[in-house]
C-alpha positions as CSV (number, residue, x, y, z in Angstrom):
1,M,-5.5,-9.4,-90.6
2,I,-4.6,-9.0,-94.3
3,A,-0.9,-8.9,-95.0
4,F,0.4,-5.3,-95.3
5,R,1.6,-5.7,-98.8
6,S,-1.7,-7.1,-99.9
7,I,-3.6,-4.0,-98.6
8,I,-1.2,-1.7,-100.3
9,R,-1.2,-3.6,-103.6
10,N,-4.9,-3.8,-103.9
11,S,-5.5,-0.2,-102.8
12,I,-3.3,0.9,-105.7
13,L,-5.0,-1.6,-108.0
14,L,-8.3,-0.1,-107.2
15,A,-7.0,3.5,-107.6
16,G,-5.3,2.7,-110.9
17,M,-8.1,0.4,-112.3
18,L,-9.8,3.3,-114.1
19,V,-6.5,4.2,-115.9
20,S,-5.2,0.8,-116.8
21,F,-8.2,-1.1,-117.8
22,S,-10.1,1.7,-119.5
23,T,-7.2,2.4,-121.7
24,T,-6.4,-1.2,-122.4
25,A,-10.0,-1.9,-123.6
26,L,-9.8,0.7,-126.3
27,I,-7.4,-1.0,-128.7
28,A,-9.3,-4.0,-130.1
29,E,-8.0,-4.6,-133.5
30,N,-10.6,-3.6,-136.2
31,H,-13.1,-2.8,-133.5
32,W,-11.6,0.1,-131.5
33,I,-13.8,2.8,-133.2
34,S,-17.1,1.3,-132.0
35,L,-15.5,0.5,-128.6
36,T,-14.2,4.0,-128.0
37,S,-17.6,5.3,-128.9
38,R,-19.3,3.1,-126.3
39,L,-16.7,4.2,-123.7
40,R,-16.9,7.9,-124.5
41,P,-19.3,8.6,-121.5
42,V,-16.7,7.0,-119.2
43,H,-14.0,9.2,-120.7
44,E,-16.1,12.3,-120.2
45,S,-16.8,11.4,-116.6
46,L,-13.1,10.8,-115.8
47,N,-12.3,14.1,-117.4
48,Q,-14.8,15.8,-115.2
49,K,-17.0,16.9,-118.0
50,Q,-20.1,15.4,-116.3
51,E,-20.8,16.2,-112.7
52,P,-21.7,14.6,-110.5
53,F,-20.8,11.1,-111.4
54,E,-20.4,7.8,-109.5
55,I,-18.2,4.7,-109.9
56,T,-18.9,1.6,-108.0
57,G,-16.9,-1.6,-108.1
58,Q,-16.6,-5.1,-106.8
59,F,-13.5,-7.2,-106.9
60,D,-12.4,-10.7,-106.0
61,L,-8.7,-10.6,-105.6
62,P,-6.1,-13.1,-104.6
63,I,-4.9,-12.1,-101.1
64,D,-2.9,-14.3,-98.8
65,G,-3.5,-17.3,-101.1
66,R,-7.3,-17.0,-101.5
67,L,-9.9,-14.9,-103.3
68,Q,-11.2,-12.1,-101.1
69,H,-14.0,-9.7,-101.8
70,I,-13.5,-5.9,-101.9
71,E,-16.2,-3.3,-102.7
72,L,-15.4,0.2,-103.9
73,S,-17.5,3.3,-104.3
74,L,-16.4,6.7,-105.6
75,S,-18.7,9.7,-106.1
76,R,-17.4,13.0,-107.4
77,L,-19.7,15.8,-106.4
78,G,-17.9,18.8,-107.6
79,P,-14.5,20.5,-107.8
80,D,-14.0,20.3,-104.1
81,A,-16.1,17.3,-103.0
82,F,-16.2,13.6,-103.3
83,D,-17.1,10.4,-101.3
84,L,-15.0,7.3,-101.3
85,S,-15.5,4.0,-99.6
86,C,-13.6,0.7,-99.6
87,T,-14.9,-2.3,-97.7
88,H,-13.4,-5.7,-97.0
89,K,-14.4,-8.1,-94.2
90,D,-11.3,-7.3,-92.2
91,F,-11.0,-3.5,-92.9
92,S,-13.0,-0.6,-94.2
93,L,-12.5,3.0,-94.8
94,Q,-14.6,6.0,-95.9
95,I,-13.5,9.4,-97.0
96,Q,-15.9,12.3,-97.4
97,R,-14.5,15.6,-98.6
98,R,-16.3,18.9,-98.9
99,K,-15.0,22.5,-99.4
100,D,-14.6,23.1,-95.7
101,V,-14.2,19.6,-94.1
102,T,-12.5,16.3,-94.7
103,V,-13.6,13.1,-92.9
104,F,-11.6,9.9,-92.8
105,A,-13.8,7.2,-91.2
106,L,-13.0,3.7,-90.2
107,P,-16.3,1.8,-89.7
108,H,-14.6,-1.4,-88.3
109,H,-13.2,0.7,-85.4
110,K,-16.1,3.2,-85.2
111,V,-13.8,6.1,-85.3
112,R,-13.6,9.1,-87.6
113,F,-10.7,11.6,-88.1
114,V,-12.0,15.0,-89.0
115,G,-10.1,18.0,-90.4
116,Q,-11.8,21.4,-90.9
117,G,-10.9,24.7,-92.4
118,T,-8.8,25.9,-95.4
119,V,-6.4,23.5,-97.1
120,T,-3.0,25.1,-97.8
121,T,-0.8,22.0,-98.3
122,E,0.3,21.2,-101.9
123,D,-0.6,17.5,-101.2
124,H,-4.4,17.8,-101.0
125,L,-7.4,15.7,-102.0
126,A,-9.4,18.1,-104.1
127,P,-10.7,16.1,-107.1
128,E,-9.3,18.3,-109.8
129,K,-6.0,17.0,-111.1
130,L,-5.9,14.6,-108.1
131,L,-4.4,11.7,-110.1
132,S,-1.3,13.9,-110.9
133,R,-0.8,14.2,-107.1
134,L,-1.4,10.6,-106.3
135,F,1.0,9.3,-109.0
136,S,4.5,10.9,-109.1
137,A,7.4,10.4,-111.5
138,D,8.6,7.7,-109.1
139,S,5.8,5.5,-110.4
140,K,5.3,4.1,-113.9
141,I,1.6,4.8,-113.5
142,A,2.3,8.5,-113.9
143,Q,3.1,8.1,-117.6
144,Y,-0.5,7.0,-118.3
145,I,-2.1,10.0,-116.5
146,P,-1.8,12.4,-119.5
147,L,-3.7,9.9,-121.6
148,L,-6.9,10.8,-119.7
149,N,-6.7,14.3,-121.2
150,T,-6.7,13.0,-124.7
151,T,-9.5,11.4,-126.7
152,P,-10.3,7.7,-126.5
153,D,-9.3,7.4,-130.2
154,T,-5.8,8.6,-129.2
155,W,-5.6,6.0,-126.5
156,A,-6.3,3.3,-129.0
157,L,-3.7,4.6,-131.5
158,L,-1.0,4.9,-128.8
159,L,-1.6,1.8,-126.7
160,G,-2.4,-0.4,-129.7
161,Q,1.3,-0.5,-130.4
162,F,2.1,-2.2,-127.1
163,V,-0.8,-4.3,-125.9
164,D,-2.2,-7.3,-127.8
165,I,-6.0,-7.5,-127.8
166,E,-8.6,-9.6,-129.7
167,Y,-12.3,-8.8,-130.1
168,Q,-14.4,-12.0,-129.8
169,A,-17.6,-11.0,-131.6
170,N,-19.6,-14.1,-130.6
171,K,-19.1,-13.3,-126.9
172,Q,-19.0,-9.5,-127.3
173,Q,-15.8,-9.3,-125.3
174,W,-12.2,-8.4,-125.7
175,L,-9.3,-10.7,-124.8
176,V,-6.2,-8.8,-123.6
177,E,-2.8,-10.5,-123.8
178,D,-4.5,-13.9,-123.7
179,D,-5.3,-13.7,-120.0
180,V,-7.6,-10.8,-119.3
181,V,-11.2,-10.7,-120.6
182,I,-13.1,-7.3,-120.8
183,S,-16.8,-6.8,-121.5
184,I,-18.9,-3.7,-121.6
185,L,-22.6,-3.4,-120.7
186,G,-24.2,-0.2,-121.8
187,D,-24.6,1.9,-124.9
188,R,-23.6,5.5,-125.6
189,S,-24.7,7.1,-122.3
190,L,-24.2,6.3,-118.6
191,P,-24.6,4.0,-116.9
192,V,-21.8,1.8,-118.3
193,T,-20.5,-1.3,-116.6
194,L,-16.9,-2.5,-117.3
195,K,-16.3,-6.2,-116.4
196,V,-12.7,-7.5,-116.2
197,T,-11.7,-11.1,-115.5
198,G,-8.2,-12.4,-115.1
199,K,-6.8,-15.9,-114.5
200,D,-7.3,-15.8,-110.7
201,W,-9.3,-12.6,-110.1
202,N,-12.2,-10.6,-111.4
203,G,-13.9,-7.3,-111.0
204,S,-16.4,-4.8,-112.3
205,L,-16.8,-1.1,-112.5
206,R,-20.1,0.7,-113.0
207,F,-20.1,4.3,-114.1
208,S,-23.3,6.4,-113.5
209,N,-24.4,10.0,-113.3
210,G,-24.5,10.0,-109.6
211,Q,-27.7,12.0,-109.3
212,S,-28.7,10.1,-106.1
213,V,-25.5,11.0,-104.2
214,K,-26.1,13.1,-101.1
215,Q,-24.2,16.4,-100.9
216,T,-24.0,16.5,-97.0
217,V,-21.4,14.9,-94.8
218,S,-22.6,11.9,-92.8
219,E,-22.9,12.4,-89.1
220,W,-21.6,9.0,-87.9
221,A,-23.2,9.8,-84.6
222,D,-22.0,6.6,-82.9
223,F,-18.4,7.0,-84.0
224,K,-15.6,8.4,-81.9
225,T,-14.4,11.7,-83.4
226,V,-10.7,12.6,-83.5
227,E,-9.8,16.1,-84.6
228,I,-6.8,16.3,-87.0
229,D,-5.3,19.3,-88.7
230,R,-6.9,19.2,-92.1
231,N,-3.6,19.8,-93.9
232,E,-2.0,16.8,-92.1
233,L,-5.0,14.6,-92.8
234,E,-5.0,15.3,-96.5
235,R,-1.2,15.2,-96.8
236,Q,-1.1,11.8,-95.0
237,L,-3.6,10.2,-97.4
238,T,-2.2,11.8,-100.6
239,R,1.4,11.0,-100.0
240,G,0.6,7.6,-98.6
241,V,-1.0,6.5,-101.9
242,R,1.7,8.3,-103.9
243,R,4.5,6.4,-102.2
244,A,2.7,3.1,-102.4
245,A,2.2,3.6,-106.1
246,A,6.0,4.1,-106.5
247,V,6.8,1.0,-104.5
248,L,4.4,-1.2,-106.4
249,A,5.0,0.2,-109.9
250,P,8.5,1.8,-109.6
251,A,9.7,4.0,-112.5
252,A,13.2,3.7,-113.8
253,R,14.4,6.5,-111.6
254,L,14.0,4.1,-108.7
255,T,15.0,0.8,-110.3
256,N,17.9,2.3,-112.1
257,P,18.8,5.6,-110.2
258,Q,21.2,8.1,-111.6
259,Q,24.5,7.4,-109.8
260,S,25.9,10.9,-109.3
261,S,28.5,11.5,-106.6
262,R,28.8,14.9,-104.9
263,K,30.4,16.6,-102.0
264,V,29.3,19.2,-99.5
265,E,31.0,20.6,-96.4
266,H,31.6,17.7,-94.0
267,G,30.1,15.2,-96.3
268,E,30.4,13.2,-99.5
269,L,28.0,10.9,-101.4
270,R,29.6,8.4,-103.7
271,W,28.5,5.2,-105.5
272,V,30.3,2.0,-105.1
273,D,29.1,-0.8,-107.5
274,G,25.6,0.6,-107.4
275,Q,25.3,1.3,-103.7
276,R,25.2,4.7,-102.0
277,I,28.0,5.5,-99.5
278,A,27.6,8.6,-97.5
279,M,30.7,9.9,-95.7
280,L,30.0,12.3,-92.9
281,S,32.2,14.0,-90.3
282,G,32.3,16.7,-87.7
283,T,30.0,17.9,-84.9
284,P,26.4,16.7,-84.6
285,E,25.2,19.8,-86.3
286,E,27.7,19.4,-89.2
287,I,26.9,15.7,-89.6
288,G,23.1,16.4,-89.6
289,L,23.3,19.2,-92.1
290,A,25.6,17.3,-94.5
291,H,23.2,14.3,-94.3
292,A,20.3,16.6,-95.3
293,K,22.2,18.1,-98.2
294,L,23.4,14.8,-99.6
295,L,20.3,12.6,-99.1
296,R,17.2,14.8,-99.5
297,E,15.4,12.6,-102.0
298,E,16.2,9.4,-100.0
299,A,15.1,11.0,-96.8
300,I,11.8,12.1,-98.4
301,R,11.1,8.6,-99.6
302,C,12.0,7.2,-96.2
303,L,9.6,9.6,-94.6
304,D,6.8,8.8,-97.0
305,S,7.3,5.1,-96.7
306,V,7.2,5.1,-92.9
307,L,4.9,8.0,-91.9
308,H,2.5,8.2,-94.9
309,T,2.3,4.7,-96.4
310,F,2.9,2.4,-93.5
311,G,1.3,5.0,-91.2
312,T,-1.9,5.1,-93.2
313,V,-2.2,1.3,-93.3
314,Q,-1.4,1.1,-89.6
315,T,-4.1,3.7,-88.9
316,V,-6.7,1.6,-90.8
317,R,-5.5,-1.5,-89.0
318,T,-5.6,-0.1,-85.5
319,G,-8.1,2.7,-85.6
320,R,-5.4,5.1,-84.1
321,W,-3.8,8.0,-85.8
322,F,-0.2,6.7,-86.5
323,R,1.5,10.1,-86.0
324,F,0.0,10.3,-82.5
325,D,1.4,6.9,-81.6
326,L,4.9,8.0,-82.9
327,D,4.8,11.2,-80.9
328,A,3.7,9.3,-77.7
329,A,6.5,6.8,-78.1
330,Y,9.0,9.6,-78.6
331,A,7.8,11.4,-75.5
332,R,8.7,8.4,-73.4
333,L,11.9,7.6,-75.2
334,S,13.3,11.1,-75.5
335,P,14.7,11.4,-71.9
336,H,17.0,8.4,-72.8
337,I,18.4,9.8,-76.1
338,P,21.8,11.6,-75.8
339,E,21.7,15.3,-76.4
340,D,24.3,15.1,-79.2
341,H,22.0,12.7,-81.1
342,K,19.1,15.2,-80.6
343,R,21.3,18.0,-81.9
344,E,22.1,16.0,-85.0
345,L,18.4,15.4,-85.6
346,V,17.6,19.1,-85.3
347,A,20.3,19.9,-87.9
348,L,18.9,17.2,-90.2
349,A,15.4,18.5,-89.8
350,D,16.4,22.1,-90.4
351,G,18.5,21.1,-93.4
352,L,15.5,19.3,-94.9
353,G,13.1,22.0,-94.0
354,W,11.0,19.6,-92.0
355,D,9.3,19.9,-88.6
356,R,11.9,19.0,-85.9
357,K,9.4,17.0,-83.8
358,L,8.4,15.0,-86.8
359,V,12.0,14.0,-87.6
360,Q,12.7,13.1,-84.0
361,S,9.6,10.9,-83.8
362,L,10.4,9.1,-87.0
363,N,13.8,8.1,-85.7
364,V,12.3,5.9,-83.0
365,F,10.3,4.0,-85.6
366,P,12.2,0.7,-85.8
367,E,10.3,-1.9,-83.9
368,L,9.6,-5.6,-84.2
369,F,12.4,-6.5,-86.7
370,H,12.3,-10.1,-87.7
371,C,15.9,-11.1,-88.4
372,S,18.7,-13.5,-88.2
373,G,22.4,-13.3,-87.1
374,F,25.5,-15.3,-86.5
375,A,29.1,-15.1,-85.7
376,V,31.6,-17.9,-86.5
377,F,35.3,-17.9,-85.7
378,D,38.3,-20.0,-84.6
379,S,37.6,-23.7,-85.4
380,A,34.5,-22.8,-87.4
381,T,36.3,-20.8,-90.1
382,V,38.9,-21.6,-92.7
383,D,41.4,-19.0,-91.3
384,G,40.2,-18.7,-87.7
385,K,39.0,-15.2,-88.5
386,L,35.7,-14.0,-87.1
387,Y,32.8,-13.6,-89.6
388,H,29.7,-11.9,-88.3
389,G,26.6,-12.2,-90.5
390,R,23.5,-10.0,-90.1
391,V,20.2,-10.5,-91.9
392,L,17.6,-7.7,-91.7
393,D,14.1,-9.0,-92.6
394,Y,11.9,-6.0,-92.6
395,M,9.5,-3.9,-94.6
396,T,10.6,-4.2,-98.3
397,T,6.9,-3.8,-98.8
398,I,7.1,-0.1,-97.9
399,G,10.0,0.6,-100.2
400,L,12.8,1.4,-97.7
401,Q,15.2,-0.1,-100.3
402,D,14.9,3.2,-102.2
403,S,16.5,5.0,-99.3
404,C,19.3,2.6,-98.5
405,V,22.7,4.1,-97.6
406,T,25.8,2.8,-96.0
407,F,27.0,5.7,-93.7
408,I,30.7,6.1,-92.9
409,V,30.6,8.5,-89.9
410,A,33.5,10.2,-88.1
411,P,32.0,12.1,-85.2
412,D,34.2,14.5,-83.3
413,G,35.5,13.0,-80.1
414,K,34.0,9.5,-80.7
415,Y,34.9,6.3,-82.5
416,S,34.2,6.3,-86.3
417,F,31.9,3.7,-87.7
418,A,30.0,2.2,-90.6
419,N,26.2,2.2,-90.3
420,I,24.0,0.3,-92.8
421,G,20.9,2.6,-92.8
422,Y,18.5,4.8,-94.7
423,G,18.2,8.4,-95.7
424,G,16.7,10.5,-92.9
425,F,17.4,7.9,-90.2
426,T,20.3,8.4,-87.8
427,G,20.1,5.4,-85.5
428,S,21.6,2.0,-86.2
429,V,20.3,-1.5,-86.7
430,S,23.5,-2.9,-88.3
431,G,26.9,-1.5,-87.8
432,M,30.7,-1.9,-87.2
433,N,33.1,0.6,-85.8
434,A,36.8,1.3,-86.5
435,E,37.8,-0.5,-83.3
436,G,36.6,-3.9,-84.6
437,I,33.2,-4.0,-82.8
438,S,30.2,-5.2,-84.9
439,L,26.5,-5.4,-83.9
440,G,23.3,-6.7,-85.4
441,E,19.8,-7.1,-83.8
442,M,16.6,-9.0,-84.2
443,G,13.2,-8.0,-82.7
444,G,11.0,-9.9,-80.4
445,K,7.9,-8.9,-78.5
446,G,7.1,-6.1,-76.1
447,E,5.9,-3.3,-78.5
448,G,4.9,-0.3,-76.3
449,M,7.6,-0.9,-73.6
450,W,9.2,2.4,-74.4
451,D,10.5,3.7,-71.1
452,G,14.2,3.3,-72.0
453,V,16.8,3.9,-74.6
454,P,15.5,3.3,-78.1
455,M,17.1,0.2,-79.6
456,A,18.6,2.1,-82.6
457,T,20.0,4.7,-80.3
458,L,21.7,2.1,-78.0
459,M,23.2,0.4,-81.1
460,R,24.6,3.7,-82.3
461,R,26.0,4.5,-78.9
462,A,27.9,1.2,-78.9
463,L,29.4,2.0,-82.2
464,E,30.5,5.5,-81.1
465,E,31.5,4.7,-77.5
466,C,32.7,1.1,-77.2
467,R,36.1,-0.4,-78.0
468,T,35.7,-3.8,-76.4
469,L,33.0,-6.4,-76.1
470,D,32.9,-5.9,-72.3
471,E,32.2,-2.2,-72.9
472,V,29.3,-3.1,-75.2
473,K,27.9,-5.6,-72.6
474,N,28.2,-3.0,-69.8
475,L,26.4,-0.4,-72.0
476,W,23.4,-2.8,-72.4
477,T,23.5,-3.9,-68.8
478,Q,23.5,-0.4,-67.3
479,S,21.1,1.3,-69.7
480,P,17.3,1.2,-69.3
481,R,16.1,-1.0,-72.3
482,T,12.9,-1.1,-74.4
483,C,10.8,-4.0,-75.7
484,E,12.3,-7.4,-76.4
485,Y,15.4,-7.6,-78.6
486,Y,18.1,-10.2,-79.5
487,Y,21.6,-9.3,-80.6
488,V,24.9,-10.6,-81.8
489,F,27.9,-8.6,-80.6
490,S,31.4,-9.3,-81.9
491,D,34.9,-8.0,-81.4
492,G,37.3,-8.7,-84.2
493,K,40.4,-7.8,-82.1
494,T,39.9,-10.7,-79.8
495,N,37.7,-13.1,-81.9
496,Q,35.0,-12.9,-79.2
497,S,31.3,-12.9,-79.8
498,V,28.2,-13.2,-77.7
499,G,24.5,-13.6,-78.2
500,V,22.1,-11.3,-76.2
501,A,18.5,-11.7,-75.1
502,A,17.3,-8.4,-73.6
503,T,14.0,-7.1,-72.3
504,P,13.4,-4.1,-70.0
505,Q,13.4,-6.4,-67.0
506,K,16.4,-8.7,-67.7
507,I,19.4,-9.4,-70.0
508,E,21.0,-12.7,-70.8
509,F,24.4,-13.2,-72.6
510,I,24.6,-16.4,-74.6
511,L,28.2,-17.6,-75.0
512,P,29.5,-19.3,-78.1
513,G,28.8,-23.1,-78.1
514,A,26.3,-22.8,-75.3
515,D,23.1,-24.8,-75.3
516,H,19.9,-22.7,-75.1
517,E,16.3,-23.5,-74.8
518,L,15.3,-21.2,-77.7
519,L,18.3,-21.7,-79.9
520,G,19.0,-25.4,-79.4
521,K,22.3,-27.3,-78.8
522,G,25.4,-25.1,-79.0
523,I,27.7,-25.2,-82.0
524,R,31.4,-24.9,-81.2
525,D,32.9,-21.4,-81.8
526,A,29.6,-20.1,-83.1
527,V,26.7,-17.9,-82.1
528,V,23.6,-18.5,-84.1
529,L,20.4,-16.5,-83.7
530,S,17.1,-16.7,-85.6
531,A,13.7,-18.2,-85.2
532,G,11.5,-21.1,-86.4
533,S,12.5,-22.8,-89.6
534,R,15.0,-20.1,-90.4
535,L,16.9,-21.0,-87.2
536,E,16.9,-24.7,-88.2
537,K,18.2,-24.0,-91.6
538,L,20.9,-21.6,-90.4
539,R,22.1,-24.1,-87.7
540,E,22.1,-26.8,-90.4
541,R,24.3,-24.7,-92.7
542,V,26.7,-23.7,-90.0
543,A,27.1,-27.3,-88.9
544,E,27.5,-28.5,-92.5
545,K,30.3,-26.0,-93.3
546,H,31.9,-25.9,-89.8
547,G,35.7,-25.5,-90.3
548,K,35.3,-24.5,-93.9
549,I,33.6,-21.1,-93.6
550,D,35.2,-18.1,-95.4
551,A,33.6,-14.9,-96.6
552,E,31.9,-16.5,-99.6
553,T,30.5,-19.3,-97.5
554,A,29.4,-16.8,-94.8
555,M,27.3,-15.0,-97.4
556,W,25.8,-18.2,-98.5
557,L,24.7,-18.9,-94.9
558,M,22.5,-15.8,-95.2
559,S,20.8,-16.8,-98.4
560,R,17.2,-17.9,-98.7
561,P,15.3,-19.3,-96.8
562,V,17.4,-18.1,-93.8
563,A,16.6,-14.7,-95.2
564,M,12.9,-14.0,-95.7
565,Q,11.2,-12.6,-98.7
566,S,11.1,-9.2,-96.8
567,N,14.9,-9.3,-96.5
568,L,15.9,-5.6,-96.7
569,H,19.6,-5.8,-96.2
570,N,22.3,-8.4,-95.4
571,V,25.7,-7.6,-94.0
572,L,28.9,-9.6,-93.5
573,F,31.2,-8.0,-91.1
574,I,34.9,-9.0,-91.0
575,P,35.8,-6.7,-88.1
576,A,39.5,-7.8,-87.8
577,D,40.0,-6.5,-91.3
578,G,37.8,-3.4,-91.0
579,V,35.8,-4.7,-94.0
580,L,32.1,-5.3,-94.5
581,Y,30.1,-6.7,-97.4
582,V,26.6,-5.2,-97.9
583,A,23.7,-6.4,-100.0
584,N,20.5,-4.3,-100.3
585,A,17.1,-5.4,-101.7
586,D,15.6,-4.0,-104.9
587,H,12.0,-3.9,-106.1
588,Q,12.2,-7.4,-107.5
589,H,14.6,-9.3,-105.2
590,P,15.3,-9.6,-101.4
591,A,18.8,-8.6,-100.3
592,A,19.9,-12.2,-100.2
593,E,19.5,-12.5,-104.0
594,R,21.4,-9.3,-104.7
595,P,25.1,-8.8,-105.1
596,Y,27.3,-8.0,-102.1
597,V,29.5,-4.9,-102.3
598,K,32.8,-4.8,-100.4
599,I,33.3,-1.7,-98.3
600,D,36.7,-1.0,-96.7
601,L,35.9,1.1,-93.6
602,R,39.5,1.8,-92.8
603,A,40.4,2.9,-96.3
604,L,37.4,5.3,-96.4
605,L,38.2,6.8,-93.0
606,Q,41.8,7.4,-94.1
607,E,40.4,9.3,-97.1
608,M,38.3,11.4,-94.8
609,N,41.2,12.4,-92.5
């Protein structure tokens, strides 16, 4: 199966090809007038002055280290109707939209999702002004959309200032920035074929009048039909592409966000050295509402990343509607979620104006994290202090880094804690409480084993409810568990730490220095968890620096290649001091290559009192 990032990257490449390559080709020095004249029929078709029209394309793109072939076809039939198909040997999709019906078909799985009736959502697929809905201000691509409403001559004048291009008369082609070759077949009317060749890829787009396109929706008689609310179907696809475009071509508002602090009742958002810190307190309802008020944009991006972008790709990959899978998982997990957590989610959903069931389902999303973790103390460290490192390798490809927040939470009647999380998500995958307990997890197998407490809920319960390592162990032992997970639990008060291997059927506690068949020979005063070559490298580093590890060295232990390219966040907990150091990924670098920011949990909690 094609890697997730590759699918998203090339989907956006195909969607944006008409904008980027058409405009680039128009600025050949001393030849742009004749060139724009030849491309005028394309401009008119893109501006919907000629209907129907059809665009077909073939591309050979580098995916997973080798060229792979993708075919694309888009037929615009009118203001309400179009056909789109994309085909690769491992996946395929077709979208047919008419005034009263939208069909999203997956030929590889022989299933079609059908939505009928009137569309009322703002995020819809009607062809008119569709590009403005697919590319938001979060994506750099959006700045080029207005160019489609200008003349090709204007394109040339504007873009000629930024892009180097040379016309090669003997070959009748244009060389862009010395590495992209563009040629045009056709004269002053459709059909026109645009061929583009890069250093390790190539493609062609053919524009025609589309007179042979059928106006009726295909029957797909041998496909399984799944009825979907049409608003949900079109919103899923529109927002999925829009979020993917922002992740792959982020605008400055994502790469350099405005760092404005603000306060609401029971909450404050502040920035510390470029990182968001959300300080929340009170009842579940008060915490949930303050979360919604402070982190609306971050929550929306998290929702779009998970439900719409990842969810659409997961639907194409599996042939199942992703929202249905989420709802089914939540139905099984819900009985094991504490009522106060549910109350917080209801308040969060109401504050955001979202469907409550949707927010509840999204919060059981974390599955199959691929991570690393360690705890070193006593003889392994310079000062005998316990250092607990946590590496989260997960899903930078869907842009969760745009929603990253460190929460400082002081719930009424429970222990206060720090939770390294994401806007709109209330569970925990990395955290430390005010009592010196720190936790990190890594995922294993067992997806679908959901008759127990969600992992992220169990982690948060430990932060809120546990003061000792024994209490944490008892919580895991006595709770019904899901899937397969591995953990490092630490207690800074006692310099104790333990590794954990947990499935629904059994739980194993791995003591410091113990030999283990999966982890290798024990290292004195250390717990080291990872997998494959990353485990080997982490063990090698701990052994090399044994007895010399301080905070700076502990951060180095988590650097690449112990952290993967998908490294979303790294945390170093020093629970005895009530201090943690957090690094978050950006759009260019994994967390391990980003600066760590010191967060003093105790000091922040004192401010909140």
